[in-house]
Biopython code that builds the backbone (N, CA, C, O; Angstrom):
import numpy as np
from Bio.PDB.StructureBuilder import StructureBuilder

atoms = [
    (1, "MET", "N", (8.272, -56.572, 90.052)),
    (1, "MET", "CA", (8.787, -56.205, 89.866)),
    (1, "MET", "C", (7.326, -56.251, 88.403)),
    (1, "MET", "O", (7.078, -57.223, 87.690)),
    (2, "ALA", "N", (6.722, -55.075, 88.374)),
    (2, "ALA", "CA", (5.393, -55.138, 87.834)),
    (2, "ALA", "C", (5.791, -54.853, 85.793)),
    (2, "ALA", "O", (6.709, -54.051, 85.623)),
    (3, "ILE", "N", (5.312, -55.307, 84.764)),
    (3, "ILE", "CA", (5.919, -54.898, 84.105)),
    (3, "ILE", "C", (4.829, -52.993, 83.102)),
    (3, "ILE", "O", (3.648, -52.666, 82.983)),
    (4, "THR", "N", (5.725, -52.575, 82.823)),
    (4, "THR", "CA", (5.276, -51.206, 81.909)),
    (4, "THR", "C", (4.603, -51.293, 80.326)),
    (4, "THR", "O", (5.150, -51.899, 79.405)),
    (5, "ARG", "N", (2.985, -50.379, 80.181)),
    (5, "ARG", "CA", (2.918, -50.420, 79.017)),
    (5, "ARG", "C", (4.396, -50.715, 77.915)),
    (5, "ARG", "O", (4.427, -51.552, 77.014)),
    (6, "ARG", "N", (5.479, -49.814, 78.287)),
    (6, "ARG", "CA", (6.359, -49.510, 77.198)),
    (6, "ARG", "C", (7.041, -51.041, 77.127)),
    (6, "ARG", "O", (7.535, -51.374, 76.049)),
    (7, "GLU", "N", (7.077, -51.948, 78.215)),
    (7, "GLU", "CA", (8.047, -53.278, 77.784)),
    (7, "GLU", "C", (6.295, -53.900, 77.653)),
    (7, "GLU", "O", (6.447, -53.336, 78.736)),
    (8, "LEU", "N", (5.412, -54.240, 77.529)),
    (8, "LEU", "CA", (3.886, -54.505, 76.704)),
    (8, "LEU", "C", (4.233, -54.758, 75.807)),
    (8, "LEU", "O", (4.518, -55.888, 75.412)),
    (9, "ILE", "N", (4.341, -53.118, 74.887)),
    (9, "ILE", "CA", (3.396, -53.023, 73.700)),
    (9, "ILE", "C", (5.694, -53.348, 73.189)),
    (9, "ILE", "O", (5.828, -52.142, 72.982)),
    (10, "THR", "N", (6.664, -53.726, 73.009)),
    (10, "THR", "CA", (7.242, -53.798, 72.071)),
    (10, "THR", "C", (7.739, -55.235, 72.617)),
    (10, "THR", "O", (8.833, -55.604, 72.190)),
    (11, "GLY", "N", (6.960, -56.208, 73.642)),
    (11, "GLY", "CA", (7.123, -57.197, 73.629)),
    (11, "GLY", "C", (5.921, -58.152, 72.030)),
    (11, "GLY", "O", (6.215, -59.012, 71.200)),
    (12, "ILE", "N", (4.869, -57.526, 72.264)),
    (12, "ILE", "CA", (4.358, -57.871, 71.003)),
    (12, "ILE", "C", (4.364, -57.671, 70.082)),
    (12, "ILE", "O", (3.784, -58.296, 69.194)),
    (13, "ALA", "N", (5.315, -56.316, 69.937)),
    (13, "ALA", "CA", (6.115, -56.386, 68.966)),
    (13, "ALA", "C", (6.901, -56.637, 68.259)),
    (13, "ALA", "O", (6.843, -56.280, 67.083)),
    (14, "LYS", "N", (8.390, -57.689, 69.006)),
    (14, "LYS", "CA", (8.634, -58.533, 69.193)),
    (14, "LYS", "C", (8.448, -59.745, 68.447)),
    (14, "LYS", "O", (9.047, -60.290, 67.520)),
    (15, "VAL", "N", (7.420, -60.002, 69.146)),
    (15, "VAL", "CA", (6.173, -61.137, 69.020)),
    (15, "VAL", "C", (5.778, -61.065, 67.560)),
    (15, "VAL", "O", (6.148, -61.805, 66.649)),
    (16, "GLY", "N", (4.871, -59.924, 67.511)),
    (16, "GLY", "CA", (3.770, -59.838, 66.250)),
    (16, "GLY", "C", (3.973, -59.810, 65.009)),
    (16, "GLY", "O", (3.211, -60.258, 64.153)),
    (17, "VAL", "N", (5.453, -59.057, 64.760)),
    (17, "VAL", "CA", (6.315, -58.455, 63.590)),
    (17, "VAL", "C", (6.517, -59.593, 63.110)),
    (17, "VAL", "O", (5.754, -60.011, 62.239)),
    (18, "PRO", "N", (7.366, -60.204, 63.468)),
    (18, "PRO", "CA", (7.842, -61.774, 63.194)),
    (18, "PRO", "C", (6.765, -62.105, 62.556)),
    (18, "PRO", "O", (6.589, -61.464, 61.519)),
    (19, "ALA", "N", (5.625, -63.239, 62.930)),
    (19, "ALA", "CA", (4.199, -63.409, 62.876)),
    (19, "ALA", "C", (3.747, -63.062, 61.719)),
    (19, "ALA", "O", (3.495, -64.012, 60.977)),
    (20, "ALA", "N", (3.518, -61.807, 61.220)),
    (20, "ALA", "CA", (3.216, -61.051, 60.643)),
    (20, "ALA", "C", (3.628, -61.037, 59.198)),
    (20, "ALA", "O", (2.715, -61.099, 58.375)),
    (21, "VAL", "N", (4.923, -60.963, 58.747)),
    (21, "VAL", "CA", (5.756, -61.470, 57.844)),
    (21, "VAL", "C", (5.532, -63.119, 57.435)),
    (21, "VAL", "O", (5.670, -63.619, 56.319)),
    (22, "ALA", "N", (5.102, -63.856, 58.830)),
    (22, "ALA", "CA", (5.341, -65.093, 58.316)),
    (22, "ALA", "C", (4.601, -65.561, 57.411)),
    (22, "ALA", "O", (4.847, -66.293, 56.452)),
    (23, "VAL", "N", (3.186, -64.835, 57.976)),
    (23, "VAL", "CA", (1.882, -64.639, 57.429)),
    (23, "VAL", "C", (1.322, -64.327, 55.612)),
    (23, "VAL", "O", (0.676, -64.948, 54.768)),
    (24, "SER", "N", (2.094, -62.872, 55.718)),
    (24, "SER", "CA", (2.553, -61.970, 54.299)),
    (24, "SER", "C", (3.151, -62.679, 53.624)),
    (24, "SER", "O", (2.232, -63.081, 52.912)),
    (25, "VAL", "N", (4.200, -63.275, 53.199)),
    (25, "VAL", "CA", (4.838, -64.299, 53.075)),
    (25, "VAL", "C", (4.176, -65.846, 52.285)),
    (25, "VAL", "O", (4.720, -66.609, 51.487)),
    (26, "GLY", "N", (3.201, -65.869, 52.726)),
    (26, "GLY", "CA", (2.680, -67.580, 52.979)),
    (26, "GLY", "C", (1.403, -67.609, 52.182)),
    (26, "GLY", "O", (0.664, -68.557, 51.917)),
    (27, "SER", "N", (1.339, -66.541, 51.917)),
    (27, "SER", "CA", (0.180, -65.863, 51.132)),
    (27, "SER", "C", (0.182, -65.337, 49.534)),
    (27, "SER", "O", (-0.178, -64.370, 48.863)),
    (28, "GLN", "N", (0.799, -66.569, 49.398)),
    (28, "GLN", "CA", (1.537, -65.564, 47.853)),
    (28, "GLN", "C", (0.145, -66.132, 46.952)),
    (28, "GLN", "O", (-0.369, -65.469, 46.052)),
    (29, "ALA", "N", (-0.333, -67.467, 47.385)),
    (29, "ALA", "CA", (-1.429, -67.915, 46.320)),
    (29, "ALA", "C", (-2.247, -67.139, 46.431)),
    (29, "ALA", "O", (-2.699, -66.774, 45.346)),
    (30, "LEU", "N", (-2.723, -66.639, 47.371)),
    (30, "LEU", "CA", (-4.025, -65.621, 47.945)),
    (30, "LEU", "C", (-3.816, -64.526, 46.982)),
    (30, "LEU", "O", (-4.745, -64.154, 46.267)),
    (31, "GLN", "N", (-2.508, -63.926, 46.916)),
    (31, "GLN", "CA", (-2.095, -63.342, 45.845)),
    (31, "GLN", "C", (-2.812, -63.377, 44.103)),
    (31, "GLN", "O", (-3.342, -62.576, 43.333)),
    (32, "ALA", "N", (-2.487, -64.602, 44.116)),
    (32, "ALA", "CA", (-3.329, -64.623, 42.476)),
    (32, "ALA", "C", (-4.560, -64.605, 42.437)),
    (32, "ALA", "O", (-5.051, -63.984, 41.494)),
    (33, "GLU", "N", (-5.568, -65.320, 43.507)),
    (33, "GLU", "CA", (-6.356, -64.753, 42.734)),
    (33, "GLU", "C", (-7.551, -63.807, 43.808)),
    (33, "GLU", "O", (-8.591, -64.163, 44.363)),
    (34, "THR", "N", (-6.814, -62.476, 43.763)),
    (34, "THR", "CA", (-7.484, -60.948, 43.730)),
    (34, "THR", "C", (-8.460, -60.882, 42.349)),
    (34, "THR", "O", (-8.309, -61.366, 41.227)),
    (35, "THR", "N", (-9.359, -60.191, 42.855)),
    (35, "THR", "CA", (-10.044, -60.064, 41.070)),
    (35, "THR", "C", (-8.743, -58.583, 40.224)),
    (35, "THR", "O", (-7.547, -58.385, 40.432)),
    (36, "PRO", "N", (-9.555, -58.000, 39.474)),
    (36, "PRO", "CA", (-8.172, -57.192, 38.698)),
    (36, "PRO", "C", (-9.022, -55.833, 39.401)),
    (36, "PRO", "O", (-9.999, -56.070, 40.111)),
    (37, "MET", "N", (-8.658, -54.648, 39.196)),
    (37, "MET", "CA", (-9.283, -53.355, 39.815)),
    (37, "MET", "C", (-9.988, -52.249, 38.451)),
    (37, "MET", "O", (-9.658, -51.574, 37.476)),
    (38, "PRO", "N", (-10.724, -52.525, 38.960)),
    (38, "PRO", "CA", (-11.540, -51.385, 37.715)),
    (38, "PRO", "C", (-10.843, -51.095, 36.971)),
    (38, "PRO", "O", (-9.647, -51.265, 37.209)),
    (39, "THR", "N", (-11.379, -50.355, 35.359)),
    (39, "THR", "CA", (-10.158, -49.521, 35.195)),
    (39, "THR", "C", (-11.351, -47.498, 35.322)),
    (39, "THR", "O", (-11.079, -46.412, 34.811)),
    (40, "ALA", "N", (-12.665, -47.959, 36.303)),
    (40, "ALA", "CA", (-12.645, -46.111, 36.546)),
    (40, "ALA", "C", (-13.405, -46.269, 38.295)),
    (40, "ALA", "O", (-14.441, -45.872, 38.828)),
    (41, "ALA", "N", (-12.023, -47.196, 38.783)),
    (41, "ALA", "CA", (-12.328, -47.244, 40.393)),
    (41, "ALA", "C", (-12.527, -46.070, 40.353)),
    (41, "ALA", "O", (-12.635, -45.399, 39.327)),
    (42, "VAL", "N", (-12.613, -45.611, 41.696)),
    (42, "VAL", "CA", (-12.304, -44.569, 42.396)),
    (42, "VAL", "C", (-12.748, -44.083, 43.959)),
    (42, "VAL", "O", (-13.806, -44.410, 44.496)),
    (43, "GLY", "N", (-11.649, -43.188, 44.598)),
    (43, "GLY", "CA", (-12.071, -43.555, 46.133)),
    (43, "GLY", "C", (-12.201, -42.633, 46.723)),
    (43, "GLY", "O", (-11.832, -41.635, 46.104)),
    (44, "LEU", "N", (-12.824, -42.323, 48.349)),
    (44, "LEU", "CA", (-13.350, -41.880, 49.409)),
    (44, "LEU", "C", (-11.974, -40.630, 49.555)),
    (44, "LEU", "O", (-10.842, -40.584, 49.073)),
    (45, "LEU", "N", (-12.734, -39.750, 50.440)),
    (45, "LEU", "CA", (-12.223, -38.684, 50.959)),
    (45, "LEU", "C", (-12.438, -38.481, 52.019)),
    (45, "LEU", "O", (-13.221, -37.537, 51.906)),
    (46, "TYR", "N", (-12.302, -38.710, 53.354)),
    (46, "TYR", "CA", (-14.203, -38.459, 54.842)),
    (46, "TYR", "C", (-13.103, -37.498, 55.639)),
    (46, "TYR", "O", (-11.923, -37.796, 55.825)),
    (47, "ASP", "N", (-13.785, -36.236, 56.079)),
    (47, "ASP", "CA", (-12.291, -35.842, 56.798)),
    (47, "ASP", "C", (-13.873, -35.624, 58.655)),
    (47, "ASP", "O", (-14.861, -35.035, 59.094)),
    (48, "ALA", "N", (-13.105, -36.403, 58.823)),
    (48, "ALA", "CA", (-13.873, -36.877, 60.010)),
    (48, "ALA", "C", (-14.238, -35.181, 60.828)),
    (48, "ALA", "O", (-15.410, -34.996, 61.155)),
    (49, "THR", "N", (-13.797, -34.695, 60.948)),
    (49, "THR", "CA", (-12.696, -33.624, 61.262)),
    (49, "THR", "C", (-14.365, -32.659, 60.872)),
    (49, "THR", "O", (-14.500, -31.809, 61.751)),
    (50, "ILE", "N", (-15.445, -32.611, 59.941)),
    (50, "ILE", "CA", (-16.653, -32.016, 59.685)),
    (50, "ILE", "C", (-18.103, -32.166, 59.634)),
    (50, "ILE", "O", (-19.139, -31.811, 59.071)),
    (51, "CYS", "N", (-17.596, -32.880, 60.526)),
    (51, "CYS", "CA", (-18.412, -33.995, 60.447)),
    (51, "CYS", "C", (-19.621, -33.956, 60.969)),
    (51, "CYS", "O", (-19.646, -35.180, 61.102)),
    (52, "ILE", "N", (-20.810, -33.579, 61.449)),
    (52, "ILE", "CA", (-22.202, -33.383, 62.075)),
    (52, "ILE", "C", (-23.300, -34.708, 62.580)),
    (52, "ILE", "O", (-24.515, -34.725, 62.775)),
    (53, "GLY", "N", (-22.287, -35.710, 62.674)),
    (53, "GLY", "CA", (-23.007, -36.792, 62.729)),
    (53, "GLY", "C", (-24.769, -37.106, 62.378)),
    (53, "GLY", "O", (-25.538, -37.149, 63.338)),
    (54, "CYS", "N", (-25.198, -37.271, 61.241)),
    (54, "CYS", "CA", (-26.185, -37.575, 60.789)),
    (54, "CYS", "C", (-26.872, -38.973, 60.397)),
    (54, "CYS", "O", (-28.001, -39.381, 60.125)),
    (55, "ASN", "N", (-25.320, -39.578, 60.542)),
    (55, "ASN", "CA", (-25.629, -40.630, 59.964)),
    (55, "ASN", "C", (-25.781, -40.934, 58.364)),
    (55, "ASN", "O", (-26.818, -41.434, 57.928)),
    (56, "ALA", "N", (-25.207, -40.758, 57.924)),
    (56, "ALA", "CA", (-26.266, -40.547, 55.996)),
    (56, "ALA", "C", (-25.240, -41.543, 55.447)),
    (56, "ALA", "O", (-25.288, -41.891, 54.267)),
]
sb = StructureBuilder()
sb.init_structure("model")
sb.init_model(0)
sb.init_chain("A")
sb.init_seg("    ")
for serial, (resi, resn, name, xyz) in enumerate(atoms, 1):
    if name == "N":
        sb.init_residue(resn, " ", resi, " ")
    sb.init_atom(name, np.array(xyz, "f"), 0.0, 1.0, " ", f" {name:<3s}", serial, name[0])
structure = sb.get_structure()
């Protein structure tokens, strides 16, 4: 019996989610080293549906 795509993705999720939680819980020391966000920070919205591919 071959494994289906659904079974593969479910199996990966069952292993990956607890591993990701373990890594994020263990990264408390890394969060203390982050730089503060500047007050004049801006965001960028990119609409790929109207992109003409000019590479600008």
